[in-house]
N, CA, C and O atoms as CSV, one atom per row, in Angstrom:
chain,resi,resn,atom,element,x,y,z
A,1,THR,N,N,11.129,-3.407,27.954
A,1,THR,CA,C,11.312,-3.251,26.761
A,1,THR,C,C,12.707,-3.960,26.121
A,1,THR,O,O,13.757,-3.331,26.246
A,2,GLU,N,N,12.716,-4.846,25.656
A,2,GLU,CA,C,14.330,-5.433,25.540
A,2,GLU,C,C,14.600,-5.032,24.311
A,2,GLU,O,O,13.739,-4.747,23.479
A,3,VAL,N,N,16.037,-4.982,24.101
A,3,VAL,CA,C,16.052,-4.444,22.503
A,3,VAL,C,C,16.989,-5.428,21.734
A,3,VAL,O,O,17.143,-5.204,20.533
A,4,ASN,N,N,17.470,-6.224,22.153
A,4,ASN,CA,C,17.970,-7.277,21.251
A,4,ASN,C,C,17.347,-8.346,20.326
A,4,ASN,O,O,17.781,-9.462,20.043
A,5,GLY,N,N,16.177,-7.695,19.911
A,5,GLY,CA,C,15.463,-8.455,18.909
A,5,GLY,C,C,14.745,-9.781,19.644
A,5,GLY,O,O,14.306,-10.702,18.955
A,6,VAL,N,N,14.685,-9.790,20.757
A,6,VAL,CA,C,13.850,-10.285,21.886
A,6,VAL,C,C,12.150,-10.231,21.593
A,6,VAL,O,O,11.344,-11.161,21.564
A,7,THR,N,N,11.988,-9.052,21.430
A,7,THR,CA,C,10.863,-8.307,21.469
A,7,THR,C,C,9.788,-8.335,20.207
A,7,THR,O,O,8.560,-8.421,20.225
A,8,GLU,N,N,10.831,-8.217,18.977
A,8,GLU,CA,C,10.360,-8.396,17.700
A,8,GLU,C,C,9.119,-9.455,17.447
A,8,GLU,O,O,7.984,-9.122,17.108
A,9,PRO,N,N,9.446,-10.415,17.616
A,9,PRO,CA,C,8.631,-11.681,17.259
A,9,PRO,C,C,7.149,-10.894,17.616
A,9,PRO,O,O,6.362,-10.396,16.811
A,10,SER,N,N,7.034,-10.970,19.351
A,10,SER,CA,C,5.573,-10.858,19.744
A,10,SER,C,C,5.063,-9.241,18.921
A,10,SER,O,O,3.856,-9.085,18.739
A,11,VAL,N,N,5.965,-8.210,18.504
A,11,VAL,CA,C,5.402,-7.152,17.793
A,11,VAL,C,C,4.942,-7.802,16.394
A,11,VAL,O,O,3.771,-7.653,16.046
A,12,ALA,N,N,5.669,-8.383,15.741
A,12,ALA,CA,C,4.923,-8.714,14.479
A,12,ALA,C,C,3.822,-9.457,14.669
A,12,ALA,O,O,2.992,-9.261,13.781
A,13,LYS,N,N,3.423,-10.406,15.662
A,13,LYS,CA,C,2.242,-11.077,15.533
A,13,LYS,C,C,0.903,-9.682,16.421
A,13,LYS,O,O,-0.307,-9.660,16.196
A,14,ARG,N,N,1.442,-9.004,17.092
A,14,ARG,CA,C,0.330,-7.822,17.503
A,14,ARG,C,C,0.068,-7.096,15.944
A,14,ARG,O,O,-1.116,-7.067,15.608
A,15,LEU,N,N,1.018,-6.537,15.011
A,15,LEU,CA,C,0.664,-5.674,14.085
A,15,LEU,C,C,-0.613,-6.798,13.245
A,15,LEU,O,O,-1.716,-6.552,12.755
A,16,LYS,N,N,-0.059,-7.677,13.346
A,16,LYS,CA,C,-1.310,-8.932,12.011
A,16,LYS,C,C,-2.633,-8.144,11.925
A,16,LYS,O,O,-3.272,-8.051,10.877
A,17,GLY,N,N,-3.034,-7.534,13.193
A,17,GLY,CA,C,-4.767,-7.164,13.187
A,17,GLY,C,C,-4.965,-5.714,13.410
A,17,GLY,O,O,-5.988,-5.175,13.833
A,18,THR,N,N,-3.502,-4.980,12.964
A,18,THR,CA,C,-4.048,-3.457,13.445
A,18,THR,C,C,-4.409,-3.306,12.250
A,18,THR,O,O,-4.293,-3.957,11.212
A,19,PRO,N,N,-5.134,-1.787,12.723
A,19,PRO,CA,C,-6.327,-1.289,11.434
A,19,PRO,C,C,-5.496,-0.967,10.610
A,19,PRO,O,O,-5.818,-1.319,9.476
A,20,GLU,N,N,-4.201,-0.250,10.704
A,20,GLU,CA,C,-3.203,-0.203,9.690
A,20,GLU,C,C,-2.730,-1.265,8.617
A,20,GLU,O,O,-2.340,-1.055,7.468
A,21,ARG,N,N,-2.860,-2.383,9.251
A,21,ARG,CA,C,-2.735,-3.855,8.404
A,21,ARG,C,C,-4.046,-3.914,7.452
A,21,ARG,O,O,-4.199,-3.864,6.231
A,22,ILE,N,N,-4.856,-4.032,8.472
A,22,ILE,CA,C,-6.231,-4.326,7.788
A,22,ILE,C,C,-6.368,-2.825,6.331
A,22,ILE,O,O,-6.481,-2.949,5.111
A,23,GLU,N,N,-6.314,-1.950,6.931
A,23,GLU,CA,C,-6.202,-0.693,5.780
A,23,GLU,C,C,-5.314,-1.025,4.519
A,23,GLU,O,O,-5.600,-0.668,3.376
A,24,LEU,N,N,-4.380,-1.636,4.816
A,24,LEU,CA,C,-3.677,-1.686,3.699
A,24,LEU,C,C,-4.189,-2.820,2.506
A,24,LEU,O,O,-4.121,-2.686,1.284
A,25,GLU,N,N,-4.836,-4.223,3.461
A,25,GLU,CA,C,-4.721,-5.095,3.091
A,25,GLU,C,C,-6.371,-4.529,1.983
A,25,GLU,O,O,-6.478,-4.950,0.831
A,26,ASN,N,N,-7.212,-3.798,2.464
A,26,ASN,CA,C,-8.344,-3.415,1.828
A,26,ASN,C,C,-7.829,-2.646,0.973
A,26,ASN,O,O,-8.171,-3.025,-0.148
A,27,TYR,N,N,-7.076,-1.614,0.927
A,27,TYR,CA,C,-6.300,-1.030,-0.454
A,27,TYR,C,C,-5.852,-1.784,-1.491
A,27,TYR,O,O,-6.162,-1.637,-2.673
A,28,ARG,N,N,-5.150,-2.557,-1.052
A,28,ARG,CA,C,-4.369,-3.361,-2.083
A,28,ARG,C,C,-5.967,-4.313,-2.871
A,28,ARG,O,O,-6.015,-4.359,-4.100
A,29,LEU,N,N,-6.869,-4.833,-2.225
A,29,LEU,CA,C,-7.800,-5.210,-2.791
A,29,LEU,C,C,-8.884,-4.365,-3.680
A,29,LEU,O,O,-9.544,-4.769,-4.637
A,30,SER,N,N,-8.868,-3.077,-3.078
A,30,SER,CA,C,-9.620,-2.009,-3.952
A,30,SER,C,C,-8.725,-1.916,-4.916
A,30,SER,O,O,-9.239,-2.442,-5.904
A,31,MET,N,N,-7.466,-1.463,-5.219
A,31,MET,CA,C,-6.662,-1.414,-6.631
A,31,MET,C,C,-6.624,-2.714,-7.506
A,31,MET,O,O,-6.367,-2.713,-8.710
A,32,MET,N,N,-6.887,-3.730,-6.816
A,32,MET,CA,C,-7.048,-4.741,-8.018
A,32,MET,C,C,-8.542,-5.050,-8.455
A,32,MET,O,O,-8.889,-5.774,-9.388
A,33,ARG,N,N,-9.163,-4.505,-7.780
A,33,ARG,CA,C,-10.727,-4.423,-8.245
A,33,ARG,C,C,-10.621,-3.181,-9.362
A,33,ARG,O,O,-11.110,-3.459,-10.457
A,34,GLU,N,N,-10.089,-1.953,-9.229
A,34,GLU,CA,C,-9.954,-1.084,-9.755
A,34,GLU,C,C,-9.301,-1.661,-11.074
A,34,GLU,O,O,-9.867,-1.481,-12.152
A,35,GLU,N,N,-8.144,-2.335,-10.990
A,35,GLU,CA,C,-7.596,-2.981,-12.274
A,35,GLU,C,C,-8.217,-3.798,-13.219
A,35,GLU,O,O,-7.858,-4.068,-14.365
A,36,GLU,N,N,-9.272,-4.184,-12.538
A,36,GLU,CA,C,-10.322,-5.410,-13.268
A,36,GLU,C,C,-11.020,-4.493,-13.711
A,36,GLU,O,O,-11.293,-4.718,-14.890
A,37,LEU,N,N,-11.657,-3.105,-13.162
A,37,LEU,CA,C,-12.649,-2.333,-13.584
A,37,LEU,C,C,-12.504,-1.393,-15.240
A,37,LEU,O,O,-13.353,-0.921,-15.996
A,38,GLN,N,N,-10.787,-1.452,-15.280
A,38,GLN,CA,C,-9.897,-0.671,-16.167
A,38,GLN,C,C,-9.990,-1.462,-17.592
A,38,GLN,O,O,-9.583,-0.947,-18.634
A,39,GLU,N,N,-10.572,-2.773,-17.533
A,39,GLU,CA,C,-10.509,-3.798,-18.916
A,39,GLU,C,C,-11.959,-3.242,-19.700
A,39,GLU,O,O,-12.600,-3.936,-20.490
A,40,VAL,N,N,-12.310,-1.873,-19.308
A,40,VAL,CA,C,-13.385,-1.807,-20.424
A,40,VAL,C,C,-13.104,-1.331,-21.935
A,40,VAL,O,O,-12.158,-0.549,-22.031
A,41,PRO,N,N,-13.620,-1.596,-22.872
A,41,PRO,CA,C,-13.494,-1.359,-23.981
A,41,PRO,C,C,-13.565,0.354,-23.996
A,41,PRO,O,O,-14.401,0.909,-23.283
A,42,GLU,N,N,-12.572,1.209,-24.914
A,42,GLU,CA,C,-12.612,2.282,-25.120
A,42,GLU,C,C,-14.178,3.187,-25.545
A,42,GLU,O,O,-14.640,4.252,-25.137
A,43,GLU,N,N,-14.677,2.147,-26.566
A,43,GLU,CA,C,-15.445,2.540,-27.136
A,43,GLU,C,C,-16.855,2.883,-26.079
A,43,GLU,O,O,-17.504,3.929,-26.097
A,44,THR,N,N,-17.136,1.494,-25.042
A,44,THR,CA,C,-18.098,1.819,-24.177
A,44,THR,C,C,-17.621,3.112,-23.293
A,44,THR,O,O,-18.479,3.991,-23.213
A,45,LEU,N,N,-16.540,3.334,-22.701
A,45,LEU,CA,C,-16.194,4.544,-21.924
A,45,LEU,C,C,-16.583,5.547,-22.198
A,45,LEU,O,O,-17.212,6.345,-21.503
A,46,ALA,N,N,-16.066,5.659,-23.827
A,46,ALA,CA,C,-16.692,6.980,-24.718
A,46,ALA,C,C,-18.219,7.174,-24.440
A,46,ALA,O,O,-18.711,8.109,-23.808
A,47,GLU,N,N,-18.867,6.154,-25.007
A,47,GLU,CA,C,-20.407,5.948,-25.163
A,47,GLU,C,C,-21.042,6.456,-23.556
A,47,GLU,O,O,-22.092,7.091,-23.458
A,48,HIS,N,N,-20.248,6.070,-22.434
A,48,HIS,CA,C,-20.702,6.546,-21.291
A,48,HIS,C,C,-20.338,8.285,-20.949
A,48,HIS,O,O,-21.135,9.069,-20.432
A,49,ASN,N,N,-19.194,8.546,-21.309
A,49,ASN,CA,C,-18.952,10.021,-21.143
A,49,ASN,C,C,-19.620,10.820,-21.903
A,49,ASN,O,O,-19.994,11.814,-21.280
A,50,LEU,N,N,-20.061,10.798,-23.454
A,50,LEU,CA,C,-20.829,11.118,-24.068
A,50,LEU,C,C,-21.880,11.077,-23.602
A,50,LEU,O,O,-22.125,12.234,-23.262
A,51,SER,N,N,-22.951,10.260,-23.282
A,51,SER,CA,C,-24.365,10.216,-22.779
A,51,SER,C,C,-24.722,10.909,-21.569
A,51,SER,O,O,-25.803,11.468,-21.381
A,52,SER,N,N,-23.436,10.823,-20.481
A,52,SER,CA,C,-23.238,11.569,-19.436
A,52,SER,C,C,-23.224,13.232,-19.338
A,52,SER,O,O,-23.614,13.993,-18.453
A,53,VAL,N,N,-22.532,13.487,-20.791
A,53,VAL,CA,C,-22.564,14.882,-21.030
A,53,VAL,C,C,-24.121,15.683,-21.443
A,53,VAL,O,O,-24.787,16.610,-20.982
A,54,LEU,N,N,-24.249,14.481,-22.859
A,54,LEU,CA,C,-25.292,14.784,-23.147
A,54,LEU,C,C,-26.374,14.903,-22.205
A,54,LEU,O,O,-27.219,15.752,-22.485
A,55,ASP,N,N,-26.558,14.131,-20.983
A,55,ASP,CA,C,-27.845,14.139,-20.069
A,55,ASP,C,C,-27.350,15.743,-19.186
A,55,ASP,O,O,-28.276,16.392,-18.702
A,56,LYS,N,N,-26.224,16.166,-19.065
A,56,LYS,CA,C,-25.682,17.275,-18.255
A,56,LYS,C,C,-26.640,18.647,-19.012
A,56,LYS,O,O,-27.448,19.428,-18.509
A,57,ALA,N,N,-26.094,18.492,-20.486
A,57,ALA,CA,C,-26.813,19.331,-21.278
A,57,ALA,C,C,-27.952,19.811,-21.428
A,57,ALA,O,O,-28.187,21.012,-21.557
A,58,THR,N,N,-28.909,18.759,-21.426
A,58,THR,CA,C,-30.406,18.513,-21.307
A,58,THR,C,C,-30.997,19.429,-19.919
A,58,THR,O,O,-32.016,20.071,-19.664
A,59,ASP,N,N,-30.149,19.194,-19.449
A,59,ASP,CA,C,-30.694,19.117,-17.517
A,59,ASP,C,C,-30.416,20.908,-17.464
A,59,ASP,O,O,-31.168,21.582,-16.761
A,60,ILE,N,N,-29.169,21.654,-18.343
A,60,ILE,CA,C,-29.268,22.780,-18.504
A,60,ILE,C,C,-30.131,23.639,-19.405
A,60,ILE,O,O,-30.380,24.836,-19.261
A,61,GLU,N,N,-30.448,23.009,-20.140
A,61,GLU,CA,C,-31.675,23.690,-21.546
A,61,GLU,C,C,-32.781,23.644,-20.389
A,61,GLU,O,O,-33.246,24.744,-20.089
A,62,GLU,N,N,-33.347,22.348,-19.584
A,62,GLU,CA,C,-34.730,22.586,-19.326
A,62,GLU,C,C,-34.325,23.691,-18.457
A,62,GLU,O,O,-34.989,24.712,-18.641
A,63,GLY,N,N,-33.543,23.756,-17.684
A,63,GLY,CA,C,-33.530,24.898,-16.574
A,63,GLY,C,C,-33.764,26.447,-16.743
A,63,GLY,O,O,-34.292,27.266,-15.991
A,64,SER,N,N,-33.153,26.573,-18.069
A,64,SER,CA,C,-33.674,27.572,-18.449
A,64,SER,C,C,-34.577,28.302,-18.959
A,64,SER,O,O,-34.404,29.517,-19.064
């Protein structure tokens, strides 16, 4: 292994397809998707949260 910057380009080429790099790309894509998903009106979120809480409450009542 040569140290004077001779092997660096080949290492960089090899890194392009590594699982770590692919994982990073996927992570960045999923973060971008999450940012898009966060553009939901608060009213819609509130309704969703409320309905899920109500669903749980009725499940508990039916169980007893």
